[in-house]
Biopython code that builds the backbone (N, CA, C, O; Angstrom):
import numpy as np
from Bio.PDB.StructureBuilder import StructureBuilder

atoms = [
    (1, "MET", "N", (93.692, 109.431, 91.103)),
    (1, "MET", "CA", (92.640, 110.089, 92.143)),
    (1, "MET", "C", (91.679, 109.769, 90.917)),
    (1, "MET", "O", (91.194, 108.648, 91.070)),
    (2, "LEU", "N", (91.354, 110.233, 90.044)),
    (2, "LEU", "CA", (89.934, 110.304, 89.255)),
    (2, "LEU", "C", (89.606, 108.794, 88.614)),
    (2, "LEU", "O", (88.420, 108.578, 88.366)),
    (3, "ASP", "N", (90.560, 107.749, 88.332)),
    (3, "ASP", "CA", (89.722, 106.453, 88.965)),
    (3, "ASP", "C", (89.823, 106.165, 90.737)),
    (3, "ASP", "O", (89.823, 104.967, 91.021)),
    (4, "GLY", "N", (89.861, 106.610, 91.282)),
    (4, "GLY", "CA", (89.151, 105.949, 92.274)),
    (4, "GLY", "C", (87.788, 106.757, 92.381)),
    (4, "GLY", "O", (86.667, 106.265, 92.512)),
    (5, "ILE", "N", (88.103, 108.029, 92.302)),
    (5, "ILE", "CA", (86.914, 108.726, 91.802)),
    (5, "ILE", "C", (85.102, 108.315, 90.833)),
    (5, "ILE", "O", (83.882, 108.387, 90.984)),
    (6, "SER", "N", (86.161, 107.896, 89.876)),
    (6, "SER", "CA", (85.500, 106.597, 89.745)),
    (6, "SER", "C", (84.826, 105.196, 89.815)),
    (6, "SER", "O", (83.716, 104.747, 89.529)),
    (7, "PHE", "N", (85.924, 104.732, 90.296)),
    (7, "PHE", "CA", (84.977, 103.247, 90.932)),
    (7, "PHE", "C", (84.422, 103.594, 92.114)),
    (7, "PHE", "O", (83.584, 102.746, 92.419)),
    (8, "GLU", "N", (84.532, 104.694, 93.141)),
    (8, "GLU", "CA", (83.252, 104.603, 94.110)),
    (8, "GLU", "C", (82.649, 105.014, 93.378)),
    (8, "GLU", "O", (82.216, 104.078, 92.705)),
    (9, "GLU", "N", (82.337, 105.807, 93.070)),
    (9, "GLU", "CA", (80.941, 106.248, 92.283)),
    (9, "GLU", "C", (80.057, 105.097, 91.549)),
    (9, "GLU", "O", (78.837, 105.001, 91.684)),
    (10, "THR", "N", (80.763, 104.345, 90.848)),
    (10, "THR", "CA", (80.035, 103.178, 90.334)),
    (10, "THR", "C", (79.863, 101.979, 91.896)),
    (10, "THR", "O", (79.527, 100.833, 91.598)),
    (11, "GLY", "N", (80.030, 102.194, 93.030)),
    (11, "GLY", "CA", (79.883, 101.325, 93.532)),
    (11, "GLY", "C", (81.698, 100.073, 94.333)),
    (11, "GLY", "O", (81.893, 99.420, 95.358)),
    (12, "LYS", "N", (82.566, 100.420, 93.004)),
    (12, "LYS", "CA", (83.534, 98.976, 93.344)),
    (12, "LYS", "C", (84.473, 100.282, 94.558)),
    (12, "LYS", "O", (84.488, 101.513, 94.561)),
    (13, "PRO", "N", (85.038, 99.404, 95.309)),
    (13, "PRO", "CA", (85.949, 99.049, 96.626)),
    (13, "PRO", "C", (86.979, 99.909, 95.476)),
    (13, "PRO", "O", (87.019, 99.619, 94.280)),
    (14, "ALA", "N", (88.203, 101.591, 96.453)),
    (14, "ALA", "CA", (88.940, 101.522, 95.490)),
    (14, "ALA", "C", (89.713, 102.026, 96.945)),
    (14, "ALA", "O", (89.476, 101.616, 98.082)),
    (15, "VAL", "N", (91.038, 103.382, 96.377)),
    (15, "VAL", "CA", (91.863, 102.916, 97.066)),
    (15, "VAL", "C", (92.566, 104.304, 96.337)),
    (15, "VAL", "O", (92.600, 104.376, 95.109)),
    (16, "VAL", "N", (93.063, 105.280, 97.103)),
    (16, "VAL", "CA", (93.979, 106.225, 96.490)),
    (16, "VAL", "C", (95.618, 106.012, 97.027)),
    (16, "VAL", "O", (95.772, 105.564, 98.164)),
    (17, "VAL", "N", (96.611, 106.280, 96.342)),
    (17, "VAL", "CA", (97.225, 105.926, 96.728)),
    (17, "VAL", "C", (98.154, 107.753, 96.219)),
    (17, "VAL", "O", (98.189, 108.154, 95.056)),
    (18, "ALA", "N", (98.694, 108.426, 97.266)),
    (18, "ALA", "CA", (99.784, 109.307, 97.153)),
    (18, "ALA", "C", (100.774, 109.158, 97.605)),
    (18, "ALA", "O", (101.269, 108.179, 98.164)),
    (19, "THR", "N", (101.376, 110.730, 97.266)),
    (19, "THR", "CA", (102.719, 110.456, 97.668)),
    (19, "THR", "C", (103.026, 111.779, 98.602)),
    (19, "THR", "O", (102.969, 112.774, 97.881)),
    (20, "THR", "N", (103.353, 112.143, 100.056)),
    (20, "THR", "CA", (103.566, 113.138, 101.065)),
    (20, "THR", "C", (102.692, 114.489, 100.601)),
    (20, "THR", "O", (101.694, 115.018, 101.092)),
    (21, "ASN", "N", (103.760, 114.905, 99.091)),
    (21, "ASN", "CA", (103.585, 116.522, 98.907)),
    (21, "ASN", "C", (101.454, 116.310, 98.381)),
    (21, "ASN", "O", (100.611, 116.754, 99.161)),
    (22, "PHE", "N", (101.156, 115.824, 97.452)),
    (22, "PHE", "CA", (100.281, 115.116, 97.415)),
    (22, "PHE", "C", (98.967, 115.166, 98.115)),
    (22, "PHE", "O", (97.927, 115.495, 97.545)),
    (23, "VAL", "N", (99.038, 114.879, 99.185)),
    (23, "VAL", "CA", (98.493, 114.427, 100.047)),
    (23, "VAL", "C", (96.786, 115.763, 100.772)),
    (23, "VAL", "O", (95.839, 115.333, 101.430)),
    (24, "GLN", "N", (96.959, 117.170, 100.363)),
    (24, "GLN", "CA", (96.856, 117.486, 100.530)),
    (24, "GLN", "C", (95.654, 117.943, 99.240)),
    (24, "GLN", "O", (94.457, 118.137, 99.453)),
    (25, "LEU", "N", (96.227, 118.025, 98.129)),
    (25, "LEU", "CA", (95.719, 117.429, 96.618)),
    (25, "LEU", "C", (94.306, 117.361, 96.997)),
    (25, "LEU", "O", (93.216, 117.927, 96.916)),
    (26, "ALA", "N", (95.088, 116.110, 97.568)),
    (26, "ALA", "CA", (93.463, 114.132, 97.162)),
    (26, "ALA", "C", (93.051, 114.538, 98.562)),
    (26, "ALA", "O", (92.905, 113.423, 99.064)),
    (27, "THR", "N", (92.869, 115.095, 99.175)),
    (27, "THR", "CA", (92.752, 114.940, 100.302)),
    (27, "THR", "C", (91.337, 116.387, 100.195)),
    (27, "THR", "O", (90.214, 116.081, 100.596)),
    (28, "SER", "N", (91.548, 117.639, 99.721)),
    (28, "SER", "CA", (90.563, 118.604, 99.209)),
    (28, "SER", "C", (90.015, 117.972, 97.863)),
    (28, "SER", "O", (89.170, 118.742, 97.406)),
    (29, "ILE", "N", (90.123, 117.237, 97.333)),
    (29, "ILE", "CA", (89.481, 116.145, 96.167)),
    (29, "ILE", "C", (88.214, 115.690, 96.549)),
    (29, "ILE", "O", (87.099, 116.070, 96.192)),
    (30, "LYS", "N", (88.741, 114.363, 97.739)),
    (30, "LYS", "CA", (87.589, 113.818, 98.391)),
    (30, "LYS", "C", (86.551, 114.762, 98.876)),
    (30, "LYS", "O", (85.337, 114.693, 98.678)),
    (31, "GLN", "N", (87.341, 115.818, 99.665)),
    (31, "GLN", "CA", (86.349, 116.276, 100.216)),
    (31, "GLN", "C", (85.250, 117.087, 99.419)),
    (31, "GLN", "O", (84.240, 117.410, 100.043)),
    (32, "SER", "N", (85.340, 117.357, 98.400)),
    (32, "SER", "CA", (85.306, 118.294, 97.192)),
    (32, "SER", "C", (84.134, 117.492, 96.665)),
    (32, "SER", "O", (82.991, 117.947, 96.708)),
    (33, "MET", "N", (84.443, 116.195, 96.124)),
    (33, "MET", "CA", (83.660, 115.331, 96.158)),
    (33, "MET", "C", (82.458, 114.396, 96.413)),
    (33, "MET", "O", (81.618, 113.825, 95.717)),
    (34, "ASN", "N", (82.892, 114.545, 98.338)),
    (34, "ASN", "CA", (81.528, 113.540, 99.118)),
    (34, "ASN", "C", (82.610, 112.846, 99.303)),
    (34, "ASN", "O", (82.195, 111.758, 99.703)),
    (35, "LEU", "N", (83.493, 112.817, 99.267)),
    (35, "LEU", "CA", (83.866, 111.226, 99.627)),
    (35, "LEU", "C", (84.714, 110.672, 100.232)),
    (35, "LEU", "O", (85.569, 109.868, 99.860)),
    (36, "ALA", "N", (84.456, 111.164, 101.345)),
    (36, "ALA", "CA", (84.945, 111.075, 102.600)),
    (36, "ALA", "C", (85.260, 109.251, 102.345)),
    (36, "ALA", "O", (86.362, 108.739, 102.145)),
    (37, "GLY", "N", (84.335, 108.764, 102.407)),
    (37, "GLY", "CA", (85.393, 106.966, 102.797)),
    (37, "GLY", "C", (86.059, 106.577, 102.294)),
    (37, "GLY", "O", (86.553, 105.609, 102.873)),
    (38, "LEU", "N", (86.931, 107.016, 100.307)),
    (38, "LEU", "CA", (87.707, 106.737, 99.795)),
    (38, "LEU", "C", (88.768, 107.083, 100.225)),
    (38, "LEU", "O", (89.075, 108.226, 100.563)),
    (39, "PRO", "N", (89.746, 105.666, 100.267)),
    (39, "PRO", "CA", (90.676, 105.804, 101.736)),
    (39, "PRO", "C", (91.970, 106.276, 100.778)),
    (39, "PRO", "O", (91.924, 106.364, 99.551)),
    (40, "LEU", "N", (92.876, 106.497, 101.434)),
    (40, "LEU", "CA", (93.909, 107.455, 101.251)),
    (40, "LEU", "C", (95.835, 106.494, 101.805)),
    (40, "LEU", "O", (96.491, 106.621, 102.838)),
    (41, "VAL", "N", (96.084, 105.696, 100.625)),
    (41, "VAL", "CA", (97.001, 106.080, 101.981)),
    (41, "VAL", "C", (98.832, 106.157, 100.623)),
    (41, "VAL", "O", (99.132, 106.121, 99.430)),
    (42, "VAL", "N", (99.459, 106.276, 102.022)),
    (42, "VAL", "CA", (100.496, 107.928, 101.868)),
    (42, "VAL", "C", (102.168, 107.087, 101.257)),
    (42, "VAL", "O", (102.285, 106.001, 101.823)),
    (43, "VAL", "N", (103.039, 107.304, 100.552)),
    (43, "VAL", "CA", (104.115, 106.394, 100.646)),
    (43, "VAL", "C", (105.070, 108.015, 100.561)),
    (43, "VAL", "O", (104.660, 109.175, 100.577)),
    (44, "PRO", "N", (105.685, 107.764, 100.521)),
    (44, "PRO", "CA", (107.204, 109.146, 100.503)),
    (44, "PRO", "C", (107.227, 109.611, 99.371)),
    (44, "PRO", "O", (106.863, 109.014, 98.358)),
    (45, "HIS", "N", (107.814, 111.128, 99.454)),
    (45, "HIS", "CA", (107.502, 111.141, 97.660)),
    (45, "HIS", "C", (109.155, 112.118, 98.429)),
    (45, "HIS", "O", (109.498, 112.597, 99.510)),
    (46, "PRO", "N", (109.827, 111.921, 96.761)),
    (46, "PRO", "CA", (109.470, 110.921, 95.960)),
    (46, "PRO", "C", (109.335, 109.624, 95.333)),
    (46, "PRO", "O", (110.149, 108.724, 95.541)),
    (47, "LEU", "N", (108.290, 109.495, 94.540)),
    (47, "LEU", "CA", (108.692, 107.755, 94.461)),
    (47, "LEU", "C", (110.018, 107.131, 93.498)),
    (47, "LEU", "O", (110.217, 105.916, 93.522)),
    (48, "GLY", "N", (110.811, 107.936, 92.745)),
    (48, "GLY", "CA", (111.244, 107.412, 92.183)),
    (48, "GLY", "C", (111.458, 107.049, 90.840)),
    (48, "GLY", "O", (110.820, 107.347, 89.830)),
    (49, "ASN", "N", (112.710, 106.183, 91.036)),
    (49, "ASN", "CA", (112.662, 105.599, 88.854)),
    (49, "ASN", "C", (111.731, 103.838, 89.405)),
    (49, "ASN", "O", (111.504, 103.442, 90.548)),
    (50, "ARG", "N", (111.439, 103.241, 88.214)),
    (50, "ARG", "CA", (111.076, 102.737, 88.028)),
    (50, "ARG", "C", (110.709, 101.283, 89.713)),
    (50, "ARG", "O", (109.685, 100.927, 90.296)),
    (51, "VAL", "N", (112.302, 100.894, 89.856)),
    (51, "VAL", "CA", (112.384, 100.689, 90.346)),
    (51, "VAL", "C", (111.915, 100.330, 92.623)),
    (51, "VAL", "O", (111.494, 99.467, 93.393)),
    (52, "VAL", "N", (112.414, 101.725, 92.580)),
    (52, "VAL", "CA", (112.166, 102.133, 93.846)),
    (52, "VAL", "C", (110.682, 102.314, 94.495)),
    (52, "VAL", "O", (110.379, 102.064, 95.661)),
    (53, "ALA", "N", (109.604, 102.935, 93.196)),
    (53, "ALA", "CA", (108.313, 102.861, 93.010)),
    (53, "ALA", "C", (107.890, 101.750, 93.241)),
    (53, "ALA", "O", (106.797, 101.697, 93.806)),
    (54, "GLY", "N", (108.782, 100.108, 92.799)),
    (54, "GLY", "CA", (108.098, 99.282, 92.637)),
    (54, "GLY", "C", (108.810, 98.777, 94.128)),
    (54, "GLY", "O", (108.708, 97.611, 94.512)),
    (55, "GLU", "N", (109.066, 99.145, 94.398)),
    (55, "GLU", "CA", (109.668, 98.684, 95.893)),
    (55, "GLU", "C", (109.077, 99.106, 97.361)),
    (55, "GLU", "O", (109.309, 98.667, 98.487)),
    (56, "LYS", "N", (108.077, 100.308, 96.798)),
    (56, "LYS", "CA", (107.668, 101.345, 97.910)),
    (56, "LYS", "C", (105.876, 100.396, 97.231)),
    (56, "LYS", "O", (105.000, 99.949, 97.971)),
    (57, "ALA", "N", (105.876, 100.374, 95.778)),
    (57, "ALA", "CA", (104.389, 99.536, 95.813)),
    (57, "ALA", "C", (103.736, 98.324, 97.139)),
    (57, "ALA", "O", (102.780, 98.057, 97.867)),
    (58, "VAL", "N", (105.784, 97.729, 96.514)),
    (58, "VAL", "CA", (105.080, 96.128, 97.231)),
    (58, "VAL", "C", (105.236, 95.847, 99.316)),
    (58, "VAL", "O", (105.090, 94.925, 100.118)),
    (59, "LEU", "N", (105.754, 97.884, 99.332)),
    (59, "LEU", "CA", (106.020, 97.690, 100.868)),
    (59, "LEU", "C", (104.110, 98.384, 101.531)),
    (59, "LEU", "O", (103.752, 98.158, 102.687)),
    (60, "VAL", "N", (103.498, 98.914, 100.851)),
    (60, "VAL", "CA", (101.988, 98.982, 100.737)),
    (60, "VAL", "C", (101.002, 98.818, 100.117)),
    (60, "VAL", "O", (100.136, 99.630, 99.792)),
    (61, "ALA", "N", (101.145, 97.161, 99.822)),
    (61, "ALA", "CA", (100.470, 96.346, 98.861)),
    (61, "ALA", "C", (99.544, 95.967, 100.540)),
    (61, "ALA", "O", (98.336, 96.183, 100.444)),
    (62, "ALA", "N", (99.987, 95.484, 101.875)),
    (62, "ALA", "CA", (98.929, 95.131, 102.471)),
    (62, "ALA", "C", (98.145, 96.725, 102.699)),
    (62, "ALA", "O", (97.071, 97.279, 102.461)),
    (63, "ASP", "N", (99.263, 96.964, 103.222)),
    (63, "ASP", "CA", (98.122, 98.821, 103.672)),
    (63, "ASP", "C", (96.570, 98.758, 102.433)),
    (63, "ASP", "O", (95.401, 98.642, 102.802)),
    (64, "ILE", "N", (96.976, 98.855, 101.200)),
    (64, "ILE", "CA", (95.761, 98.878, 100.352)),
    (64, "ILE", "C", (94.680, 98.114, 100.604)),
    (64, "ILE", "O", (93.589, 98.654, 100.785)),
    (65, "VAL", "N", (94.910, 96.025, 100.678)),
    (65, "VAL", "CA", (94.035, 96.127, 101.501)),
    (65, "VAL", "C", (93.497, 96.116, 102.638)),
    (65, "VAL", "O", (92.341, 95.756, 102.863)),
    (66, "LYS", "N", (94.487, 96.604, 103.637)),
    (66, "LYS", "CA", (93.265, 97.098, 105.204)),
    (66, "LYS", "C", (92.709, 97.846, 104.660)),
    (66, "LYS", "O", (91.541, 97.918, 105.040)),
    (67, "ALA", "N", (93.136, 98.924, 103.399)),
    (67, "ALA", "CA", (92.388, 100.168, 103.612)),
    (67, "ALA", "C", (90.534, 99.148, 102.572)),
    (67, "ALA", "O", (89.498, 98.806, 103.142)),
    (68, "VAL", "N", (90.766, 99.043, 101.535)),
    (68, "VAL", "CA", (90.373, 98.860, 100.757)),
    (68, "VAL", "C", (89.267, 97.928, 102.034)),
    (68, "VAL", "O", (88.270, 98.600, 102.300)),
    (69, "THR", "N", (89.297, 97.218, 102.430)),
    (69, "THR", "CA", (88.780, 96.037, 103.731)),
    (69, "THR", "C", (87.953, 97.488, 104.960)),
    (69, "THR", "O", (86.810, 97.544, 105.413)),
    (70, "GLN", "N", (88.587, 98.004, 105.057)),
    (70, "GLN", "CA", (88.236, 98.996, 106.243)),
    (70, "GLN", "C", (87.022, 99.715, 105.292)),
    (70, "GLN", "O", (85.847, 99.801, 105.650)),
    (71, "SER", "N", (87.281, 99.952, 104.676)),
    (71, "SER", "CA", (85.918, 100.510, 103.835)),
    (71, "SER", "C", (84.694, 100.392, 103.161)),
    (71, "SER", "O", (83.872, 101.124, 102.609)),
    (72, "LEU", "N", (84.917, 98.893, 103.468)),
    (72, "LEU", "CA", (83.849, 97.917, 102.761)),
    (72, "LEU", "C", (82.778, 97.279, 103.862)),
    (72, "LEU", "O", (81.686, 96.727, 103.725)),
    (73, "LEU", "N", (83.732, 97.667, 105.213)),
    (73, "LEU", "CA", (83.351, 97.272, 107.061)),
    (73, "LEU", "C", (82.478, 98.155, 107.282)),
    (73, "LEU", "O", (81.358, 97.910, 107.730)),
    (74, "LEU", "N", (83.110, 99.802, 106.850)),
    (74, "LEU", "CA", (82.268, 101.075, 107.559)),
    (74, "LEU", "C", (81.060, 101.744, 106.737)),
    (74, "LEU", "O", (81.080, 101.475, 105.536)),
    (75, "PRO", "N", (80.264, 102.372, 107.071)),
    (75, "PRO", "CA", (78.947, 102.798, 106.923)),
    (75, "PRO", "C", (78.784, 103.882, 105.829)),
    (75, "PRO", "O", (79.420, 104.914, 106.038)),
    (76, "ALA", "N", (78.298, 103.844, 105.090)),
    (76, "ALA", "CA", (78.625, 104.887, 103.541)),
    (76, "ALA", "C", (79.123, 106.023, 103.841)),
    (76, "ALA", "O", (78.514, 106.531, 104.782)),
    (77, "GLY", "N", (79.892, 106.591, 103.486)),
    (77, "GLY", "CA", (80.474, 107.726, 103.827)),
    (77, "GLY", "C", (81.352, 107.706, 105.050)),
    (77, "GLY", "O", (81.804, 108.845, 105.168)),
    (78, "HIS", "N", (81.754, 107.009, 105.916)),
    (78, "HIS", "CA", (82.527, 107.536, 106.816)),
    (78, "HIS", "C", (84.240, 107.481, 106.384)),
    (78, "HIS", "O", (84.690, 107.269, 105.258)),
    (79, "ALA", "N", (84.572, 107.592, 106.928)),
    (79, "ALA", "CA", (86.178, 108.013, 106.336)),
    (79, "ALA", "C", (87.194, 106.493, 107.275)),
    (79, "ALA", "O", (87.157, 106.328, 108.494)),
    (80, "PRO", "N", (87.979, 105.618, 106.305)),
    (80, "PRO", "CA", (88.936, 104.848, 107.399)),
    (80, "PRO", "C", (90.353, 105.544, 107.590)),
    (80, "PRO", "O", (90.718, 106.449, 106.840)),
    (81, "GLU", "N", (90.859, 105.234, 108.274)),
    (81, "GLU", "CA", (91.463, 105.753, 108.641)),
    (81, "GLU", "C", (93.152, 105.788, 107.499)),
    (81, "GLU", "O", (93.911, 104.881, 107.159)),
    (82, "GLU", "N", (93.150, 107.535, 107.170)),
    (82, "GLU", "CA", (94.361, 107.348, 105.975)),
    (82, "GLU", "C", (96.170, 106.524, 107.105)),
    (82, "GLU", "O", (96.826, 106.510, 108.146)),
    (83, "ILE", "N", (96.016, 106.099, 105.913)),
    (83, "ILE", "CA", (97.383, 104.757, 105.997)),
    (83, "ILE", "C", (98.197, 105.599, 105.772)),
    (83, "ILE", "O", (97.954, 106.444, 104.911)),
    (84, "THR", "N", (99.768, 105.614, 106.699)),
    (84, "THR", "CA", (99.978, 106.615, 106.184)),
    (84, "THR", "C", (101.500, 105.002, 106.052)),
    (84, "THR", "O", (101.433, 103.955, 106.696)),
    (85, "LEU", "N", (102.458, 105.320, 105.207)),
    (85, "LEU", "CA", (103.780, 103.891, 104.655)),
    (85, "LEU", "C", (104.638, 105.657, 105.323)),
    (85, "LEU", "O", (104.261, 106.753, 104.907)),
    (86, "THR", "N", (105.827, 105.464, 106.420)),
    (86, "THR", "CA", (106.736, 106.412, 106.616)),
    (86, "THR", "C", (108.026, 106.122, 107.179)),
    (86, "THR", "O", (108.804, 106.842, 107.804)),
    (87, "THR", "N", (108.109, 104.538, 106.719)),
    (87, "THR", "CA", (109.298, 103.924, 106.612)),
    (87, "THR", "C", (109.519, 103.621, 104.625)),
    (87, "THR", "O", (108.668, 103.078, 103.921)),
    (88, "ALA", "N", (110.939, 104.181, 104.117)),
    (88, "ALA", "CA", (111.248, 104.188, 102.872)),
    (88, "ALA", "C", (111.733, 103.023, 102.811)),
    (88, "ALA", "O", (112.127, 102.493, 103.850)),
    (89, "PRO", "N", (111.821, 102.323, 101.522)),
    (89, "PRO", "CA", (112.603, 101.591, 100.433)),
    (89, "PRO", "C", (114.263, 102.420, 100.967)),
    (89, "PRO", "O", (114.657, 103.541, 101.286)),
    (90, "ARG", "N", (114.835, 100.981, 100.792)),
    (90, "ARG", "CA", (116.942, 101.723, 101.150)),
    (90, "ARG", "C", (116.069, 102.889, 99.613)),
    (90, "ARG", "O", (116.713, 103.794, 99.083)),
]
sb = StructureBuilder()
sb.init_structure("model")
sb.init_model(0)
sb.init_chain("A")
sb.init_seg("    ")
for serial, (resi, resn, name, xyz) in enumerate(atoms, 1):
    if name == "N":
        sb.init_residue(resn, " ", resi, " ")
    sb.init_atom(name, np.array(xyz, "f"), 0.0, 1.0, " ", f" {name:<3s}", serial, name[0])
structure = sb.get_structure()
C-alpha cells in the first residue's frame, strides 16, 4: 500500500493488490490520502503459500495492466473501477 502511495505521489502509475480481508483498510487509506484514483485489484484471501500466491499473481496480471491503463486514461482524481478476482486458483 505504501509503495503504491509513494508511486502515485511522484506521478508514476501504480496499482494496489489487496486480499479480500484488506479491501476496507486499503480503501480507507486511499480516501484518507486523497488518492481515489489509485487502482485496487482484489484477490481472494488468504494468498496461501508461494505457489498459490504465484498462481493468483498470474491470474491478476492482466487486471493489473487494465487498472494501470484505466488510471492513465482517466482525468486526475477519478477512480478506475475496482477489479476483483473472483476465481481462485485450484
